[in-house]
DRENRODREN-391057 format. One record per residue: z, y, x of N, C-alpha, C, O in turn; residue in one letter. Coordinates in steps of 0.2 Angstrom, whole numbers, padded with zeros to 4 digits, always signed. Example, Ala and Ser with C-alpha at 12.3 -4.5 7.8 and 13.67 -1.06 7.14 Angstrom:
2
+0039-0028+0066+0039-0022+0062+0039-0016+0066+0042-0017+0071a
+0035-0011+0064+0036-0005+0068+0039+0000+0064+0040+0006+0067s
***
This chain:
179
-0091-0607+0169-0096-0604+0165-0094-0597+0162-0098-0592+0161m
-0087-0596+0161-0085-0590+0159-0087-0584+0164-0089-0579+0162k
-0086-0586+0171-0088-0581+0176-0095-0579+0176-0097-0573+0176e
-0099-0584+0175-0106-0583+0174-0108-0579+0168-0112-0574+0169k
-0105-0580+0163-0106-0576+0157-0104-0568+0158-0107-0564+0157i
-0098-0567+0161-0096-0561+0163-0101-0557+0168-0103-0551+0167i
-0103-0560+0173-0107-0557+0178-0114-0556+0175-0117-0550+0176q
-0117-0560+0170-0123-0559+0167-0122-0553+0162-0127-0549+0162t
-0117-0553+0159-0115-0547+0154-0115-0541+0158-0118-0536+0155a
-0112-0541+0163-0112-0534+0167-0119-0532+0169-0120-0526+0169l
-0123-0537+0172-0130-0535+0174-0133-0532+0168-0137-0527+0169k
-0133-0535+0162-0136-0533+0156-0134-0526+0154-0138-0521+0153i
-0127-0525+0154-0125-0518+0153-0127-0513+0158-0128-0507+0155c
-0127-0515+0164-0129-0510+0169-0137-0508+0168-0139-0502+0170e
-0141-0513+0166-0148-0511+0166-0150-0508+0159-0154-0504+0159k
-0147-0510+0154-0149-0508+0147-0143-0504+0144-0145-0501+0138q
-0137-0503+0146-0132-0499+0143-0128-0504+0139-0130-0508+0136g
-0122-0502+0138-0117-0505+0134-0119-0505+0127-0118-0510+0123y
-0122-0500+0124-0123-0499+0117-0129-0504+0115-0129-0506+0109e
-0133-0506+0120-0139-0510+0118-0137-0517+0119-0141-0522+0118s
-0131-0518+0122-0129-0525+0124-0127-0529+0118-0124-0526+0113f
-0129-0535+0117-0127-0540+0112-0126-0547+0114-0128-0549+0120s
-0122-0550+0111-0120-0557+0113-0127-0561+0112-0128-0566+0116m
-0131-0560+0108-0137-0563+0107-0142-0562+0113-0145-0567+0116r
-0142-0556+0116-0146-0555+0122-0143-0559+0128-0147-0561+0132k
-0136-0559+0128-0133-0562+0133-0135-0570+0133-0136-0573+0138l
-0134-0573+0127-0136-0580+0126-0143-0581+0128-0144-0586+0132a
-0148-0577+0126-0155-0578+0128-0155-0578+0136-0159-0582+0139a
-0152-0573+0139-0153-0572+0146-0150-0578+0150-0152-0580+0155k
-0145-0581+0147-0142-0587+0150-0145-0594+0147-0143-0599+0149l
-0150-0593+0143-0153-0599+0140-0149-0603+0137-0149-0610+0137n
-0144-0600+0133-0139-0604+0129-0141-0602+0121-0144-0598+0119l
-0138-0607+0117-0138-0606+0110-0133-0600+0109-0128-0599+0112d
-0135-0595+0105-0131-0589+0104-0124-0591+0102-0119-0587+0104p
-0122-0596+0099-0116-0598+0097-0112-0601+0103-0105-0601+0102m
-0115-0603+0108-0112-0606+0114-0107-0600+0117-0102-0602+0120a
-0109-0594+0117-0105-0589+0121-0099-0588+0117-0094-0587+0120v
-0099-0589+0111-0093-0588+0107-0087-0594+0108-0082-0593+0106y
-0090-0599+0111-0085-0604+0113-0080-0601+0119-0075-0603+0119h
-0083-0597+0123-0079-0594+0129-0076-0587+0127-0070-0586+0129y
-0079-0583+0123-0077-0577+0121-0077-0576+0113-0083-0577+0110f
-0072-0574+0110-0072-0574+0102-0077-0569+0100-0080-0570+0094r
-0078-0563+0103-0082-0558+0101-0084-0553+0107-0082-0554+0113n
-0088-0548+0106-0091-0543+0111-0085-0540+0114-0085-0538+0120k
-0080-0538+0110-0074-0534+0112-0070-0538+0117-0068-0535+0123e
-0069-0545+0116-0065-0549+0121-0069-0550+0127-0066-0550+0133e
-0076-0550+0127-0080-0551+0133-0080-0544+0137-0079-0544+0143l
-0080-0539+0133-0080-0532+0136-0073-0531+0140-0073-0529+0146t
-0068-0533+0137-0061-0533+0140-0061-0537+0147-0059-0535+0152k
-0064-0543+0146-0065-0547+0152-0069-0544+0158-0067-0545+0164a
-0074-0540+0156-0078-0537+0161-0074-0531+0164-0074-0531+0170m
-0071-0527+0160-0067-0522+0163-0062-0524+0167-0060-0522+0173v
-0058-0529+0165-0052-0532+0169-0055-0535+0175-0052-0534+0181e
-0061-0538+0175-0063-0541+0182-0065-0535+0187-0063-0536+0193q
-0068-0530+0184-0070-0525+0189-0064-0521+0192-0064-0520+0198i
-0059-0520+0187-0053-0516+0190-0049-0520+0194-0046-0518+0198f
-0048-0526+0192-0044-0531+0196-0047-0532+0203-0043-0531+0208n
-0053-0533+0203-0056-0533+0210-0056-0527+0214-0054-0527+0220r
-0056-0521+0211-0056-0515+0214-0049-0514+0217-0048-0512+0222f
-0044-0515+0213-0037-0515+0215-0035-0519+0221-0031-0518+0225q
-0038-0525+0221-0037-0530+0227-0040-0527+0233-0038-0528+0238e
-0046-0523+0232-0049-0521+0238-0046-0514+0241-0047-0513+0247e
-0043-0510+0237-0040-0504+0240-0034-0506+0243-0029-0510+0241i
-0033-0502+0249-0027-0503+0253-0024-0496+0254-0027-0491+0256v
-0017-0496+0252-0014-0490+0252-0008-0491+0257-0004-0495+0257v
-0008-0486+0262-0002-0486+0267+0003-0481+0265+0001-0476+0261s
+0009-0481+0268+0014-0476+0266+0013-0470+0271+0017-0465+0270e
+0009-0470+0276+0009-0465+0281+0007-0458+0278+0010-0453+0278r
+0001-0458+0275-0002-0451+0273-0004-0452+0266-0010-0454+0264s
+0000-0449+0261-0002-0450+0254-0009-0446+0253-0013-0449+0249p
-0010-0441+0256-0016-0437+0255-0022-0441+0257-0027-0441+0254r
-0022-0444+0263-0027-0448+0265-0028-0454+0261-0034-0456+0259t
-0023-0457+0259-0023-0463+0254-0027-0461+0248-0031-0464+0245n
-0024-0455+0245-0027-0453+0239-0035-0452+0239-0039-0454+0235l
-0037-0448+0245-0044-0447+0245-0048-0453+0246-0053-0454+0243k
-0045-0458+0250-0048-0465+0251-0049-0468+0245-0054-0471+0243k
-0044-0469+0241-0044-0472+0234-0049-0469+0229-0053-0472+0226v
-0049-0462+0229-0053-0459+0225-0061-0459+0227-0065-0460+0222l
-0062-0460+0233-0069-0461+0235-0071-0468+0233-0077-0469+0231i
-0067-0473+0234-0068-0480+0232-0069-0480+0225-0073-0484+0222a
-0065-0476+0221-0066-0476+0214-0073-0473+0212-0076-0476+0207y
-0075-0468+0215-0082-0465+0214-0087-0471+0215-0092-0471+0211w
-0086-0474+0221-0091-0479+0223-0091-0485+0217-0097-0488+0216n
-0085-0486+0214-0085-0491+0209-0089-0489+0203-0093-0493+0200l
-0089-0483+0201-0093-0481+0195-0100-0479+0197-0104-0479+0193f
-0102-0478+0203-0109-0478+0205-0112-0485+0205-0117-0486+0203v
-0108-0490+0206-0110-0497+0206-0110-0499+0198-0115-0503+0197e
-0106-0497+0194-0105-0499+0187-0105-0492+0183-0100-0491+0179y
-0111-0489+0183-0111-0483+0178-0110-0484+0171-0107-0480+0167p
-0113-0490+0169-0112-0491+0162-0105-0492+0160-0103-0490+0154g
-0101-0495+0164-0094-0496+0163-0090-0490+0163-0085-0489+0159m
-0092-0485+0167-0089-0479+0167-0090-0475+0161-0086-0472+0158s
-0097-0475+0158-0098-0472+0152-0094-0475+0146-0092-0472+0142l
-0094-0482+0147-0090-0485+0141-0083-0483+0141-0080-0482+0136f
-0080-0482+0147-0073-0480+0148-0072-0473+0146-0066-0471+0143l
-0077-0469+0147-0076-0462+0145-0076-0461+0138-0073-0457+0135v
-0080-0465+0134-0081-0465+0127-0075-0469+0123-0074-0467+0117k
-0072-0473+0127-0067-0477+0123-0060-0477+0127-0060-0475+0133n
-0055-0478+0123-0048-0477+0126-0047-0483+0131-0050-0489+0129s
-0044-0482+0136-0042-0487+0141-0036-0491+0140-0034-0495+0143h
-0033-0489+0134-0026-0492+0132-0026-0499+0132-0021-0503+0133e
-0031-0503+0130-0032-0510+0129-0033-0514+0135-0034-0520+0135g
-0034-0510+0141-0036-0513+0147-0030-0513+0152-0029-0508+0155f
-0026-0518+0153-0020-0518+0158-0022-0516+0165-0018-0513+0168p
-0028-0518+0167-0030-0517+0174-0031-0509+0175-0030-0506+0180s
-0034-0506+0170-0035-0499+0170-0029-0495+0170-0028-0490+0173v
-0024-0497+0166-0017-0494+0165-0014-0495+0172-0011-0490+0174i
-0014-0501+0175-0011-0502+0181-0014-0497+0187-0010-0494+0191s
-0020-0497+0187-0024-0492+0192-0021-0485+0190-0020-0481+0195l
-0021-0483+0184-0019-0476+0183-0012-0475+0185-0010-0469+0188n
-0007-0480+0184-0001-0479+0187+0000-0479+0194+0004-0475+0197e
-0004-0483+0198-0005-0482+0205-0007-0475+0207-0004-0472+0212k
-0012-0473+0204-0015-0466+0205-0010-0461+0204-0009-0456+0208l
-0006-0461+0199-0001-0456+0197+0005-0456+0203+0007-0451+0205q
+0006-0462+0205+0011-0463+0211+0009-0459+0217+0012-0456+0221n
+0002-0460+0219-0001-0457+0225-0001-0450+0224+0000-0446+0228i
-0003-0447+0218-0003-0440+0216+0004-0437+0217+0004-0432+0219f
+0009-0441+0214+0016-0438+0215+0018-0437+0222+0021-0432+0223l
+0016-0441+0226+0017-0441+0233+0013-0435+0236+0016-0432+0241k
+0007-0434+0234+0003-0429+0237+0004-0422+0234+0003-0417+0238s
+0006-0422+0228+0007-0415+0225+0014-0415+0221+0014-0415+0215f
+0019-0416+0224+0026-0416+0221+0028-0411+0216+0032-0412+0212p
+0025-0405+0217+0027-0399+0213+0022-0398+0208+0023-0393+0204e
+0017-0402+0206+0012-0401+0201+0013-0405+0195+0017-0410+0195s
+0009-0404+0190+0009-0408+0184+0004-0413+0186-0002-0412+0185d
+0006-0419+0188+0002-0425+0190-0003-0427+0185-0009-0429+0186v
-0001-0427+0178-0005-0429+0173-0012-0425+0172-0017-0427+0171n
-0011-0418+0173-0016-0414+0172-0021-0415+0178-0027-0415+0178i
-0018-0415+0184-0022-0416+0190-0026-0423+0190-0032-0423+0191i
-0022-0428+0188-0026-0434+0187-0031-0434+0182-0037-0437+0184l
-0030-0431+0177-0036-0431+0172-0042-0427+0174-0047-0429+0173n
-0040-0421+0178-0046-0417+0180-0050-0421+0185-0056-0421+0185v
-0046-0424+0190-0050-0428+0195-0053-0434+0193-0059-0435+0195i
-0051-0438+0188-0054-0444+0185-0060-0441+0181-0065-0445+0182i
-0060-0436+0177-0066-0433+0174-0071-0431+0179-0077-0432+0178d
-0069-0428+0184-0073-0426+0190-0077-0432+0193-0083-0432+0194f
-0073-0437+0194-0076-0443+0197-0081-0446+0192-0087-0448+0194i
-0079-0447+0186-0084-0450+0181-0090-0446+0180-0095-0449+0180h
-0089-0440+0179-0095-0436+0179-0100-0436+0185-0106-0436+0184g
-0097-0435+0190-0101-0435+0197-0104-0442+0198-0110-0443+0199n
-0101-0448+0196-0103-0454+0197-0109-0456+0192-0114-0458+0194a
-0108-0453+0186-0113-0454+0181-0120-0450+0183-0125-0453+0182l
-0119-0444+0185-0124-0440+0187-0128-0443+0193-0134-0443+0193a
-0124-0446+0198-0127-0449+0204-0131-0455+0202-0136-0456+0204s
-0128-0459+0197-0131-0465+0195-0138-0464+0192-0143-0467+0193a
-0138-0459+0188-0144-0457+0184-0149-0454+0189-0155-0456+0189s
-0147-0451+0194-0151-0448+0200-0154-0454+0204-0160-0454+0206l
-0150-0459+0206-0152-0464+0210-0157-0469+0206-0161-0472+0210f
-0156-0469+0200-0161-0474+0196-0168-0471+0197-0173-0475+0195s
-0169-0465+0198-0176-0461+0199-0178-0461+0206-0184-0459+0207k
-0174-0463+0211-0176-0462+0218-0178-0469+0221-0174-0473+0220v
-0183-0469+0225-0185-0475+0228-0180-0477+0234-0178-0483+0234k
-0178-0473+0238-0174-0474+0244-0166-0473+0241-0163-0468+0244n
-0164-0477+0237-0157-0477+0235-0152-0476+0240-0147-0472+0239n
-0152-0480+0245-0146-0481+0250-0145-0474+0253-0140-0471+0254e
-0151-0471+0255-0150-0464+0259-0148-0459+0254-0144-0455+0256t
-0150-0459+0248-0148-0454+0243-0140-0455+0241-0137-0450+0240k
-0138-0462+0241-0131-0463+0239-0127-0460+0245-0122-0457+0243i
-0129-0462+0251-0125-0459+0257-0124-0451+0257-0119-0449+0258i
-0130-0448+0255-0130-0441+0255-0126-0438+0249-0122-0434+0250s
-0126-0441+0244-0123-0439+0238-0115-0441+0239-0111-0437+0237n
-0113-0446+0242-0106-0448+0243-0103-0442+0248-0098-0440+0247q
-0107-0440+0253-0105-0434+0257-0103-0428+0253-0098-0425+0254k
-0108-0427+0249-0107-0421+0244-0101-0422+0240-0097-0417+0239e
-0100-0428+0237-0095-0429+0233-0088-0428+0237-0083-0425+0234f
-0088-0431+0243-0082-0431+0247-0080-0423+0248-0074-0421+0248e
-0085-0419+0250-0084-0412+0251-0081-0409+0245-0076-0405+0245s
-0084-0410+0239-0082-0407+0233-0075-0409+0231-0071-0406+0229s
-0074-0416+0232-0067-0419+0231-0062-0415+0235-0056-0413+0233l
-0063-0414+0242-0059-0411+0246-0057-0404+0244-0051-0402+0244s
-0062-0400+0242-0061-0394+0239-0057-0394+0233-0052-0390+0233y
-0058-0398+0229-0054-0399+0222-0047-0400+0224-0042-0397+0221l
-0046-0405+0228-0039-0407+0230-0035-0401+0234-0029-0400+0233l
-0039-0397+0238-0036-0391+0241-0034-0386+0236-0029-0383+0237d
-0038-0386+0231-0036-0381+0225-0029-0383+0222-0025-0378+0220q
-0028-0389+0221-0022-0391+0218-0016-0390+0223-0010-0389+0221f
-0018-0391+0230-0012-0390+0235-0010-0383+0235-0004-0381+0237s
-0014-0378+0233-0012-0371+0233-0007-0369+0228-0004-0364+0228k
-0007-0373+0223-0003-0371+0217+0005-0372+0218+0009-0371+0214k
***
């Protein structure tokens, strides 16, 4: 039941936004008494943490990093990260507005990204690069998600926008290489 609650909460957040999400709406969608949800999660914050953890843990399981080419790995992981936030724009917006400090899976992913960035840009300030790239990804994914919601043929538009994103990402990474 916990899994069903998390999945339903994610769907509600993606359709209506995190700000309008409530435990009462969730219970109604699940055809449960509102207090039944509190049997599994003490409050909205605990449920939110479970949603973020599930998304980021799944993401980290899906990404594969090899030791051969740090730059290729970096680009592959960042494109997958963009896709994650295109799929879950509400969660992206939530993380932009809130500190990620309380989410172990987000911290773990940031540490993995820092290690990949260190290998790709050993002479640079990795924290600055990471922050710029992450902000770029969040902004681009949020803009893309907003655009996709207004277009009938989403799949074609997503592929087209992903190519534009990849091109912009390559350009941005090249700028960091020049320093």
